[in-house]
GUGUTI-598055 format. One line per field, with one value per residue (C-alpha): residue number from 1; residue in three letters; y, x, z. Coordinates in nm, 4 decimals. Example, Ala and Ser with C-alpha at 12.3 -4.5 7.8 and 13.67 -1.06 7.14 Angstrom:
2
n 1  2
res ala  ser
v -0.4500  -0.1060
u 1.2300  1.3670
w 0.7800  0.7140
***
This chain:
395
n 1  2  3  4  5  6  7  8  9  10  11  12  13  14  15  16  17  18  19  20  21  22  23  24  25  26  27  28  29  30  31  32  33  34  35  36  37  38  39  40  41  42  43  44  45  46  47  48  49  50  51  52  53  54  55  56  57  58  59  60  61  62  63  64  65  66  67  68  69  70  71  72  73  74  75  76  77  78  79  80  81  82  83  84  85  86  87  88  89  90  91  92  93  94  95  96  97  98  99  100  101  102  103  104  105  106  107  108  109  110  111  112  113  114  115  116  117  118  119  120  121  122  123  124  125  126  127  128  129  130  131  132  133  134  135  136  137  138  139  140  141  142  143  144  145  146  147  148  149  150  151  152  153  154  155  156  157  158  159  160  161  162  163  164  165  166  167  168  169  170  171  172  173  174  175  176  177  178  179  180  181  182  183  184  185  186  187  188  189  190  191  192  193  194  195  196  197  198  199  200  201  202  203  204  205  206  207  208  209  210  211  212  213  214  215  216  217  218  219  220  221  222  223  224  225  226  227  228  229  230  231  232  233  234  235  236  237  238  239  240  241  242  243  244  245  246  247  248  249  250  251  252  253  254  255  256  257  258  259  260  261  262  263  264  265  266  267  268  269  270  271  272  273  274  275  276  277  278  279  280  281  282  283  284  285  286  287  288  289  290  291  292  293  294  295  296  297  298  299  300  301  302  303  304  305  306  307  308  309  310  311  312  313  314  315  316  317  318  319  320  321  322  323  324  325  326  327  328  329  330  331  332  333  334  335  336  337  338  339  340  341  342  343  344  345  346  347  348  349  350  351  352  353  354  355  356  357  358  359  360  361  362  363  364  365  366  367  368  369  370  371  372  373  374  375  376  377  378  379  380  381  382  383  384  385  386  387  388  389  390  391  392  393  394  395
res unk  unk  unk  unk  unk  unk  unk  unk  unk  unk  unk  unk  unk  unk  unk  unk  unk  unk  unk  unk  unk  unk  unk  unk  unk  unk  unk  unk  unk  unk  unk  unk  unk  unk  unk  unk  unk  unk  unk  unk  unk  unk  unk  unk  unk  unk  unk  unk  unk  unk  unk  unk  unk  unk  unk  unk  unk  unk  unk  unk  unk  unk  unk  unk  unk  unk  unk  unk  unk  unk  unk  unk  unk  unk  unk  unk  unk  unk  unk  unk  unk  unk  unk  unk  unk  unk  unk  unk  unk  unk  unk  unk  unk  unk  unk  unk  unk  unk  unk  unk  unk  unk  unk  unk  unk  unk  unk  unk  unk  unk  unk  unk  unk  unk  unk  unk  unk  unk  unk  unk  unk  unk  unk  unk  unk  unk  unk  unk  unk  unk  unk  unk  unk  unk  unk  unk  unk  unk  unk  unk  unk  unk  unk  unk  unk  unk  unk  unk  unk  unk  unk  unk  unk  unk  unk  unk  unk  unk  unk  unk  unk  unk  unk  unk  unk  unk  unk  unk  unk  unk  unk  unk  unk  unk  unk  unk  unk  unk  unk  unk  unk  unk  unk  unk  unk  unk  unk  unk  unk  unk  unk  unk  unk  unk  unk  unk  unk  unk  unk  unk  unk  unk  unk  unk  unk  unk  unk  unk  unk  unk  unk  unk  unk  unk  unk  unk  unk  unk  unk  unk  unk  unk  unk  unk  unk  unk  unk  unk  unk  unk  unk  unk  unk  unk  unk  unk  unk  unk  unk  unk  unk  unk  unk  unk  unk  unk  unk  unk  unk  unk  unk  unk  unk  unk  unk  unk  unk  unk  unk  unk  unk  unk  unk  unk  unk  unk  unk  unk  unk  unk  unk  unk  unk  unk  unk  unk  unk  unk  unk  unk  unk  unk  unk  unk  unk  unk  unk  unk  unk  unk  unk  unk  unk  unk  unk  unk  unk  unk  unk  unk  unk  unk  unk  unk  unk  unk  unk  unk  unk  unk  unk  unk  unk  unk  unk  unk  unk  unk  unk  unk  unk  unk  unk  unk  unk  unk  unk  unk  unk  unk  unk  unk  unk  unk  unk  unk  unk  unk  unk  unk  unk  unk  unk  unk  unk  unk  unk  unk  unk  unk  unk  unk  unk  unk  unk  unk  unk  unk  unk  unk  unk  unk  unk  unk  unk  unk  unk  unk  unk  unk  unk  unk  unk  unk  unk  unk  unk  unk  unk  unk  unk  unk  unk  unk  unk  unk  unk  unk  unk  unk  unk  unk  unk  unk  unk
v 0.7136  0.5535  0.7165  0.6725  0.2898  0.2805  0.4491  0.2161  -0.0725  0.0254  0.0369  -0.3016  -0.4580  -0.2522  -0.4354  -0.7523  -0.6331  -0.6057  -0.8659  -1.0207  -0.8844  -0.4729  -0.5948  -0.7164  -0.4820  -0.6190  -0.4292  -0.6313  -0.8243  -0.9150  -1.3018  -1.3520  -1.7300  -1.7885  -2.0012  -1.9454  -2.3030  -2.5090  -2.4358  -2.1460  -1.9689  -1.6642  -1.6214  -1.5891  -1.3531  -1.1173  -1.1495  -1.1088  -0.7544  -0.6110  -0.6791  -0.5103  -0.2345  -0.1642  -0.2012  0.0890  0.3206  0.2464  0.0213  0.2260  0.0433  -0.3208  -0.5698  -0.8153  -1.2337  -1.4605  -1.7743  -2.0451  -2.1877  -2.4700  -2.6215  -2.8332  -2.8080  -2.4495  -2.2926  -2.4714  -2.2599  -1.9314  -1.7553  -1.6317  -1.4127  -1.1345  -1.1920  -0.9610  -1.1047  -1.3378  -1.3358  -1.5058  -1.9070  -2.0253  -2.3985  -2.5277  -2.8278  -2.6244  -2.3663  -2.6662  -2.7896  -2.4628  -2.3677  -2.5257  -2.3249  -1.9543  -2.1044  -2.1872  -1.8980  -1.6571  -1.5157  -1.3522  -1.4673  -1.2672  -1.5193  -1.3428  -1.6672  -1.9170  -1.9253  -2.2380  -2.0755  -2.3455  -2.1925  -1.9448  -2.1527  -2.3250  -2.0112  -1.8192  -1.4903  -1.5250  -1.5945  -1.3917  -1.4467  -1.1964  -1.4223  -1.4598  -1.8372  -1.9803  -1.8890  -1.5403  -1.5549  -1.6923  -1.3979  -1.1607  -1.2771  -1.3206  -0.9420  -0.8368  -0.9631  -0.8181  -0.4687  -0.5010  -0.2181  -0.4714  -0.8121  -1.1507  -1.2994  -1.6118  -1.7084  -1.9857  -2.0869  -2.4154  -2.5619  -2.7424  -3.1125  -2.9572  -2.9846  -2.5597  -2.4794  -2.6554  -2.4501  -2.1215  -2.1976  -2.3352  -1.9893  -1.7748  -1.9727  -1.8712  -1.4674  -1.4589  -1.5900  -1.4554  -1.1590  -1.0464  -1.2915  -1.3087  -1.5437  -1.7485  -1.8368  -1.9243  -2.3204  -2.3223  -2.2084  -2.1308  -1.8926  -1.6700  -1.3063  -1.3060  -1.1179  -0.8042  -0.4781  -0.5298  -0.3540  0.0067  -0.0259  -0.3099  -0.2152  -0.0635  -0.3848  -0.5797  -0.2968  -0.3577  -0.6076  -0.6687  -0.5300  -0.4242  -0.5529  -0.7509  -1.1452  -1.1844  -1.2444  -1.5915  -1.6172  -1.5881  -1.8712  -2.0272  -2.3124  -2.5013  -2.7691  -2.9137  -2.8743  -3.2478  -3.1212  -2.8062  -2.9623  -3.1844  -3.0957  -2.9575  -2.8884  -2.5028  -2.4626  -2.4293  -2.1094  -2.1182  -1.9193  -1.5970  -1.7437  -1.6605  -1.3011  -1.3773  -1.7178  -1.7627  -2.0152  -2.2002  -2.3603  -2.3923  -2.2879  -2.6315  -2.6719  -2.2848  -2.3220  -2.7153  -2.4730  -2.1725  -2.3410  -2.4395  -2.1471  -1.9604  -2.2631  -2.1567  -1.8174  -1.7035  -1.4356  -1.1648  -1.3182  -1.1974  -1.4148  -1.3961  -1.6281  -1.6898  -1.6164  -1.9409  -1.8174  -1.5399  -1.5939  -1.4530  -1.8259  -1.7891  -1.4074  -1.5076  -1.7593  -1.5997  -1.2890  -1.4480  -1.6106  -1.2934  -1.4406  -1.1434  -1.2180  -1.0452  -1.2397  -1.1639  -1.1092  -1.0093  -0.6971  -0.4259  -0.3693  -0.2868  -0.2067  0.0806  0.3127  0.6338  0.4931  0.6736  0.4193  0.1832  0.4304  0.5515  0.1966  0.1065  0.3615  0.2552  -0.0662  -0.0114  0.2099  -0.0052  -0.3756  -0.2425  -0.4631  -0.4332  -0.5559  -0.8008  -0.9207  -1.1278  -0.8246  -0.5986  -0.8477  -0.8694  -0.5150  -0.4704  -0.7381  -0.6211  -0.2312  -0.4062  -0.5567  -0.2120  -0.0232  -0.2894  -0.3303  0.0387  0.0807  0.0746  -0.2464  -0.5345  -0.8332  -0.9301  -0.5672  -0.6483  -0.9208  -0.7159  -0.3859  -0.6293  -0.7726  -0.4497  -0.1884  -0.1685  -0.1046  0.1001  0.0266  -0.0705  -0.1966  -0.1824  -0.4884  -0.5588  -0.8839  -0.9661  -1.1146  -1.4640  -1.4490  -1.3254  -1.0850  -1.0405  -0.9554  -0.7198  -0.8401  -0.6616  -0.7677  -0.7140  -0.6974  -0.8856  -0.7006  -0.7312  -0.3971  -0.5850  -0.9285  -0.7676  -0.7053  -1.1584  -1.3455
u 0.3980  0.6607  0.5036  0.1813  0.2539  0.3999  0.1380  -0.1131  0.1347  0.0817  -0.2380  -0.2408  -0.0595  -0.1983  -0.5119  -0.3487  -0.2934  -0.6924  -0.9398  -1.1363  -1.4367  -1.2816  -1.1655  -1.4838  -1.7090  -2.0355  -2.0786  -1.8952  -2.1309  -2.2345  -2.3540  -2.6394  -2.7029  -3.0498  -3.3019  -3.5334  -3.7881  -3.8806  -3.9236  -3.6312  -3.7428  -3.9325  -3.5968  -3.4350  -3.6696  -3.6473  -3.2284  -3.3047  -3.5073  -3.2130  -2.9324  -3.1353  -3.2279  -2.8701  -2.7847  -3.0282  -2.9374  -2.5422  -2.4893  -2.4519  -2.2195  -2.2818  -2.5039  -2.6642  -2.7274  -2.9080  -2.7823  -3.0699  -2.9274  -3.2144  -3.1205  -2.8119  -2.5673  -2.6653  -2.3378  -2.1728  -2.4000  -2.3082  -2.0180  -1.7965  -1.5403  -1.7339  -1.8370  -1.6144  -1.7850  -2.0355  -2.2667  -2.5520  -2.6058  -2.8551  -2.7245  -2.3620  -2.4039  -2.4901  -2.1802  -1.9536  -2.0322  -1.9732  -1.6159  -1.3978  -1.4937  -1.4642  -1.1713  -1.0078  -1.0771  -1.0100  -1.3480  -1.4264  -1.7390  -1.9469  -2.1631  -2.4447  -2.6213  -2.3966  -2.3328  -2.0948  -1.7242  -1.6124  -1.7546  -1.5084  -1.2711  -1.2970  -1.1355  -0.9176  -0.8384  -1.1250  -1.4428  -1.5927  -1.8670  -2.0929  -2.3065  -2.2569  -2.1833  -2.3173  -2.0451  -2.0542  -2.4452  -2.3534  -2.1177  -2.3523  -2.6050  -2.3648  -2.2569  -2.5756  -2.7112  -2.4328  -2.5146  -2.8343  -2.8790  -3.0357  -2.8457  -3.1048  -3.0334  -3.2469  -3.1228  -3.2719  -3.1185  -3.3391  -3.1371  -3.2506  -3.1429  -2.8531  -2.4763  -2.4513  -2.6817  -2.4928  -2.2233  -2.3731  -2.4953  -2.1751  -2.0005  -2.2687  -2.2018  -1.8455  -1.8921  -2.1174  -1.7901  -1.5436  -1.6459  -1.2869  -1.2035  -1.1450  -1.3973  -1.1571  -0.9779  -1.3927  -1.4028  -1.1005  -1.2088  -0.9717  -1.2388  -1.0119  -1.0117  -1.2667  -1.0659  -1.0821  -1.2750  -1.6329  -1.8503  -1.9255  -2.3233  -2.3814  -2.4503  -2.2065  -2.0777  -2.0726  -1.9038  -1.5465  -1.3252  -1.4755  -1.2503  -1.3224  -1.7170  -1.7544  -1.8762  -2.2158  -2.2589  -2.1505  -2.4889  -2.6970  -2.9154  -2.8589  -3.0543  -3.0260  -3.2701  -3.2697  -3.5852  -3.7297  -3.6868  -3.8102  -4.1333  -4.1965  -4.4903  -4.2851  -3.9699  -4.0144  -4.0860  -3.7659  -3.7839  -4.0926  -4.4045  -4.2326  -4.0172  -3.6648  -3.6051  -3.4757  -3.4895  -3.2784  -3.4168  -3.0778  -3.3625  -3.4601  -3.7817  -3.9993  -3.8805  -3.9468  -4.2997  -4.3579  -4.2471  -4.4306  -4.7731  -4.5947  -4.4227  -4.7726  -4.9305  -4.6751  -4.7046  -4.3749  -4.5616  -4.3963  -4.0701  -3.8473  -3.7417  -3.4516  -3.4332  -3.1331  -3.1071  -3.2408  -3.5919  -3.6062  -3.9248  -4.2640  -4.4354  -4.2040  -4.3093  -4.6755  -4.7192  -4.4980  -4.7065  -5.0739  -4.9501  -4.8967  -4.5161  -4.2134  -3.9754  -3.6616  -3.4507  -3.1086  -3.0556  -2.7870  -2.7137  -2.9565  -3.2731  -3.5154  -3.7623  -3.5438  -3.7044  -3.4913  -3.1931  -3.1614  -3.0361  -3.2570  -3.5232  -3.4269  -3.3875  -3.7019  -3.8710  -3.7231  -3.7732  -4.1299  -4.1452  -3.9793  -4.1825  -4.4611  -4.3555  -4.1354  -3.7815  -3.6724  -3.3341  -3.2662  -3.2885  -3.1066  -2.8002  -2.8331  -2.8412  -2.5336  -2.3696  -2.4166  -2.3487  -1.9710  -1.9384  -1.9814  -1.7221  -1.4650  -1.5541  -1.5389  -1.2454  -1.0116  -0.7749  -0.7493  -0.8753  -0.6660  -0.6682  -1.0108  -1.0138  -0.7358  -0.9902  -1.2628  -1.0353  -0.8208  -1.1342  -1.4173  -1.7273  -2.0583  -2.4001  -2.6791  -2.4215  -2.0661  -1.8297  -1.4556  -1.4253  -1.0571  -0.8276  -0.9137  -1.2488  -1.4989  -1.4122  -1.7264  -2.0564  -2.3092  -2.6206  -2.9229  -3.1799  -3.5220  -3.8471  -4.1300  -4.4287  -4.7313  -4.6255  -4.2604  -4.3634  -4.3508  -3.9546  -3.9418  -3.9377
w -2.8495  -2.6375  -2.3127  -2.4052  -2.4614  -2.1204  -1.9778  -2.0819  -1.9922  -1.6049  -1.5859  -1.7584  -1.4689  -1.2233  -1.3285  -1.2528  -0.8657  -0.8012  -0.7014  -0.9662  -0.8378  -0.8875  -1.2527  -1.3818  -1.6000  -1.3711  -1.0136  -0.7782  -0.5529  -0.2022  -0.1507  0.0890  0.2054  0.3329  0.2936  0.0337  0.1225  0.4009  0.7987  0.7934  0.4750  0.6759  0.8414  0.5090  0.3898  0.7159  0.6355  0.2750  0.3480  0.5974  0.3606  0.0359  0.2852  0.3978  0.0102  -0.0518  0.2051  0.1298  -0.1840  -0.4843  -0.6863  -0.5382  -0.5712  -0.3938  -0.4882  -0.3183  -0.2238  -0.1574  0.1564  0.1336  -0.1513  -0.1707  -0.4250  -0.4667  -0.4030  -0.7404  -0.9572  -0.8554  -0.9709  -0.6966  -0.9586  -0.8878  -0.5234  -0.2941  -0.0131  0.1829  0.4326  0.5921  0.6468  0.9479  0.9467  1.0656  0.7955  0.5128  0.5999  0.6832  0.3071  0.1286  0.3581  0.1457  -0.1644  -0.0110  0.1478  -0.1846  -0.3599  -0.0208  -0.0351  0.2963  0.5046  0.7625  0.9873  1.1725  1.2503  1.3432  1.7417  1.6947  1.7736  1.5253  1.2172  1.1712  1.3034  0.9591  0.8011  1.0624  0.9387  0.6552  0.7707  1.0861  1.3213  1.4394  1.6298  2.0176  2.0987  2.3898  2.6435  2.5673  2.6232  2.9755  3.0789  2.9344  3.1383  3.4442  3.4216  3.3597  3.6861  3.8606  3.6941  3.8211  4.1442  4.3144  4.3093  4.3302  4.6987  4.5523  4.1642  3.9641  3.7128  3.4360  3.1979  2.9075  2.7458  2.4782  2.5963  2.4977  2.7486  3.0364  2.9404  2.9189  3.2582  3.4090  3.2519  3.3884  3.7207  3.6449  3.6099  3.8930  4.1129  3.8954  3.7137  3.6745  3.4689  3.1249  2.9394  2.7858  3.1124  3.2833  3.2198  3.0964  2.7722  2.4951  2.2674  2.0874  2.1200  2.3988  2.6795  2.4383  2.4883  2.4188  2.1960  2.3012  2.2737  2.5382  2.9289  3.1292  3.3261  2.9759  2.7635  2.8865  3.0331  3.3623  3.6491  4.0057  3.9954  4.3075  4.2829  4.3611  4.7146  4.8886  5.0821  4.7905  4.7093  4.3607  4.2682  3.9219  3.7898  3.4627  3.2647  3.3798  3.7373  3.7138  3.5461  3.8515  4.0894  4.3462  4.1318  4.0828  4.4797  4.5964  4.6997  4.9163  4.8601  4.6926  4.4464  4.3195  4.2366  3.9162  3.7167  3.3969  3.1290  2.8763  2.6897  2.3663  2.1431  2.2496  2.6094  2.6853  2.5728  2.7706  3.0615  3.0522  3.1355  3.4750  3.5598  3.4999  3.7505  4.0312  4.0424  3.8506  3.7009  3.9398  3.8882  3.6150  3.3834  3.1307  2.8641  2.6107  2.2385  2.1062  2.2379  2.0435  1.8432  1.8565  1.9322  2.2784  2.3302  2.2707  2.5166  2.8099  2.7103  2.7189  3.0208  3.2477  3.2526  3.2609  3.0361  2.8586  2.6055  2.5685  2.1989  1.9328  1.7877  1.9830  2.1659  1.8761  2.1780  2.2123  2.0102  2.2290  2.0261  1.7406  1.5158  1.5812  1.5797  1.2075  1.1344  1.2208  1.0513  0.7071  0.7383  0.7963  0.5210  0.2816  0.4126  0.6255  0.8987  1.1788  1.1768  1.3788  1.5139  1.2210  0.9952  1.2422  1.1936  0.8296  0.8178  1.0070  0.8299  0.5324  0.6246  0.7424  0.3557  0.1945  0.4154  0.3468  0.0066  -0.0032  0.1333  -0.1589  -0.0430  -0.2392  -0.1714  0.1478  0.2177  0.2843  0.4636  0.7229  0.7277  0.8608  1.1019  1.1668  1.2887  1.5216  1.2865  1.4123  1.2466  1.4915  1.7285  1.7489  1.6530  1.7227  1.4962  1.5282  1.3188  1.4574  1.3084  1.6170  1.9683  2.2177  2.0036  2.1337  2.2856  2.4498  2.7447  2.5174  2.6947  2.5471  2.5608  2.3648  2.1559  2.1149  1.9264  1.6218  1.6828  1.7018  1.3952
***
């Protein structure tokens, strides 16, 4: 009888060591923060679909709860005791309002959509960013340019009005001149973890710390224009009749839609155009397609148009079977985020061990992620062509 009592006491004490979500009678949950109403509701739907698909494939024993990001104060109605991990958020202001509660309760958060590196910095070691910052995008584009078989001799850079866009172009040009410097050194930046090895699914030059990469030929003609200058009658005529070999568009959606007709009018239908992640939406792709402009977008996660990739092909097939629509990069990031969450929560670790698991491992889904102890490392990016058949991959 004494032995039985000691046995029961042992398990009672062991239960106290477990996190609340592991002790609960109800299945542990993941909380997806995504807008359910308003102008971002369609993005929220795509995120929810990607997360639900991951849960269906791998999430036996877990639940998915939805936090309506579009409704202020919605988090106050959520019982976080049984939540193992939070993911999502499309707006910095909403995450900033909710972050203190996650910090207080020590809830890990995966951030697949916020580009601001300060977002993960709100909870060092607890909040993890999957979305590339603008500086990471700039470095990736610079390395992609240097990885071209035929490097451009005439390069045009068009920048919008936001400081982040100027920062992206500045990082890109620094990378072209000094590709072997780590990102943390470019522009004197202090981006934590940025000089670690990038995920393996990126293109060869961007998939590892740059080393022994030759910079762009100093004789190459590089012209940087503000959007306002580019829209002037002679703004795009800097390279004469042939135009540049490549143009980089560091613009937002509205700016790109303003510029597209001007590009077509000035004969840029033969010029490769590379756009940043902010242009990764169907209305932008459709506008450029209608004007016969050759656009490629630097998007987070993977190139969903690459159906030669077996992981992408399986994901696309499963998504179409479930939702009768093509997945978007929004869906892909939610799918990978919940996949990471399930792996972490299934690791058998306690609450702190779950966080250590996220920070201490490379994680493989559609893309590969090295989150790092400071909340974010180089995030996978892919250049996706925007052809009529590929528009369905854009939200």
